[in-house]
N, C-alpha and C positions, 0 to 999 in steps of 0.2 A: 619562197618555194614556187616553182613553176607549175606544180600539179601535173607533171608529165612523167609517165613511166618510160622504161627503156625502149619499149616497142614504139612509142611516139617520138622519143628523143632521137633515136638512131636515124630515122629518115630525115629529120630536120637537120641533123649534123651532116648527113650525106649531101643534102641539097646545098647547104652552106659551102661545103667543100667543092661541089660542082660549080658553084658560082664564084669560086676563087676568093671567098671571104674567110675561109679557114683552111688549115692544112693539118694533116695527121702525120704523126711520127711515132714509131714504137719506142717505148721507154727503154733506154739502154741498160737500166738496172733490173728491169722486169719485162721481158718480151710479151707477157700476157697483157700488159697495159698499153693503151694507145693514148698518146698525148695530143691534145687538140689546141692549136694556137691560131690567133688571128693573123691574116695576111695584112699587108699595108692597106689595101682597099678595105678590109674588114675593120682595121683600126680607125680609118677615116669615117666609116659608117657608124662606128661606135660613138665617135665624137659628135656626129650629127644627131644620133639618137639620144645622147645625153641632154640635149636641149629640149626634148619633148616634154618631160615632166613640168618644167617651168612654163611652157606654153599651155599645157593642159590646165595648170592652176590658174593662169591668167584668163584663159577662155571660160573657165568654170564660173568666174565671178565670186569664188570663195576665197577667204583668207588662207594662208598656208596652213594655219592651225585647223580650220574647218575642213580643208581638203584632206589633211593628214588623218583627221578623225573619221571622215567618210571612207577613206581608203582602208583604214584599220578595221572599221565595221564591215566593209565589203569583204576583206580578206578573212575575217572571222566567219562570215556567212558562208564563204566558199569552203572553209575548213569543216564547218558543221555539215554542209551538204556532202562533202567527200566522206566524212566519217559515217554519215547515215547510209551512204551507198555501199560502204564496206561491211556494215553490220547485217 
């Protein structure tokens, strides 16, 4: 989960479209829906970004297992904070 609501996500998607990383198209089966796809430049950026987790693990000095556990714990902490904020 990105922990983003639609009010946060819409401006992000708009900026990605303005930077020619994504494009929008109405769903031909349901005009109420907007389909968002990556442009070629967006696909190249996605490939570059895919290398980031491996680099983070290497720089952290942790094993993959330790890194995964830390990430899992951090994600749980974020979920608990989000839940506490909605109560």
